[in-house]
C-alpha positions as CSV (number, residue, x, y, z in Angstrom):
1,M,9.0,63.2,45.1
2,G,6.7,66.0,44.4
3,P,6.4,68.0,41.2
4,V,8.9,70.6,42.3
5,E,11.6,68.1,43.3
6,F,10.9,66.2,40.0
7,R,11.4,69.3,37.9
8,E,14.6,70.2,39.7
9,W,16.0,66.6,39.3
10,K,15.0,66.7,35.6
11,Q,16.7,70.0,35.1
12,Q,19.9,68.6,36.8
13,L,19.8,65.6,34.5
14,E,19.3,67.7,31.5
15,R,22.3,69.9,32.5
16,I,24.5,66.8,33.1
17,D,23.5,65.6,29.6
18,E,24.4,69.0,28.1
19,I,27.8,69.1,29.8
20,L,28.7,65.6,28.9
21,G,27.7,66.1,25.3
22,L,29.0,69.6,24.6
23,G,32.2,69.2,26.6
24,G,33.2,66.0,24.8
25,V,33.6,64.3,28.2
26,E,31.4,61.3,27.2
27,E,33.3,60.7,23.9
28,V,36.7,60.9,25.7
29,F,35.5,58.5,28.4
30,Q,34.3,56.0,25.7
31,R,37.6,56.1,24.0
32,L,39.6,55.7,27.2
33,S,37.3,53.0,28.4
34,L,37.6,51.1,25.2
35,A,41.4,51.5,25.1
36,R,41.6,50.2,28.7
37,R,39.4,47.2,27.8
38,N,41.5,46.3,24.8
39,E,44.7,46.6,26.8
40,D,43.3,44.4,29.6
41,E,42.1,41.9,27.1
42,R,45.5,41.9,25.3
43,V,47.3,41.3,28.6
44,A,44.9,38.5,29.6
45,A,45.3,36.8,26.2
46,E,49.1,36.9,26.5
47,K,49.0,35.5,30.0
48,E,46.6,32.7,29.0
49,K,48.6,32.1,25.8
50,R,45.7,32.6,23.5
51,A,45.0,34.8,20.5
52,Y,43.8,38.3,21.1
53,R,40.6,39.2,19.4
54,D,39.4,42.7,18.6
55,L,35.8,43.6,19.2
56,S,33.5,43.6,16.2
57,N,31.8,46.8,15.3
58,V,28.6,45.7,17.0
59,E,30.4,44.6,20.1
60,Q,32.4,47.9,20.2
61,A,29.2,50.0,19.8
62,S,27.6,48.0,22.7
63,Y,30.7,48.5,24.9
64,Q,30.7,52.2,24.2
65,R,26.9,52.4,25.0
66,L,27.6,50.6,28.3
67,S,30.5,52.9,29.1
68,S,28.2,55.9,28.5
69,Q,25.6,54.5,30.8
70,A,28.1,53.8,33.5
71,L,29.5,57.3,33.3
72,R,26.1,58.9,33.4
73,C,24.9,56.7,36.3
74,N,28.0,57.6,38.3
75,V,27.7,61.3,37.6
76,A,24.0,61.3,38.5
77,R,24.6,59.2,41.6
78,T,27.2,61.7,42.9
């Protein structure tokens, strides 16, 4: 990529960052993703007849960070 293409790509990524941040999309996605994970884990625990365990604060923060990365990668990819 040349300098012009790089600048255009950078501007697009910055705009995506702005939209995801200001629009609250990223926060909603994190909450929905975490809720889905918890529900899937609860169902799996019931099926396997084991105790359900909530994520610790550190694990939850890590999961939310991973969710944000997945969202951003998929938006940038498309």
